[in-house]
N, C-alpha and C positions, 0 to 999 in steps of 0.2 A: 211628684205629683204629674200625673199625664193629663194634658189638655189638648183636645183635638184627635185627629185620626191621620192615617197616612195620606199624604198630599195637601194637608192644610199648611198654611204659611202663617208663622207667628207674626204678630204686628204690635210691638210694644207701644205703650203710650199711656197718657193720663186722660182716658175717655169721659170720666166722671168729674174731673176737675178739683179732685181733693188733695192733689200734690203727690199722690203715689202712683206707681206703675200698675196698670190693670193687666190681667191675663187675657189676652185676645188673640184669636186665630181666624183667618178668613178662608172659606172653602171655595177655591177657584171654580169648580164645577158648577156651583149654584149661586155664588155671589153672596153667600151668607156670612156675616161677621159674628162670631160666637164670643160672648164676653163674660168674664167674672170679674165684676167691679169691685175694688176696695171699699168705696163709700158705703156699700150695702153688705158689708162683711162677706164679700165674694157671691153676691147675688147674681143669678144668671139671667141674661138677656141676649136676644139676637136681633140683628137687623139685616134685611135682605136689600142687596144692591144688584147691579147688573153682575151677571156671571164674568169672571175673567178669562178672556181668550188667551192663547198661546203668546201674544205679544204684549199681554197686560201684566202689571205688577202692583202690588199694594204700595201706596206712597203716603203713609200717616203723618200729619203734622197739624199744628195749631193754625190753620189757614186765616181764620177770622179774629185771631188774637183775643179769644174769650177765656183762656186758660184751660181748655179742653182739647185733646187731640181730636182732629177730624179724620174720618176714614176717606180714603180717596184712591183711585187707582190711575196709574200711568199707562200710556200706550205709545210706544216709538217716540215720536217728537212732541206729542201734546199731553196734556193732563186733564182728565175729566174729573171733577170734584164731586164725590158723593159724601155728603155731610151725614153723620150718625148722630141722631138725637132722639 
């Protein structure tokens, strides 16, 4: 199965909190996170955050300990957190 396009970055995680890994890619040029979530039988949704610059990278993790992966981006020495809900 193909998900995303050339230049997209895969960002694994459990974004819907059902205990299963969701298929997610972030498009650096637009800052859009495209998601196929297992909880909705791979229903599609997207969330727009800031575009990723050349020094940015996605850093997904469960930062607020709610059982869901939060989308975020890192930049050089600091991390700006973009929560996906």
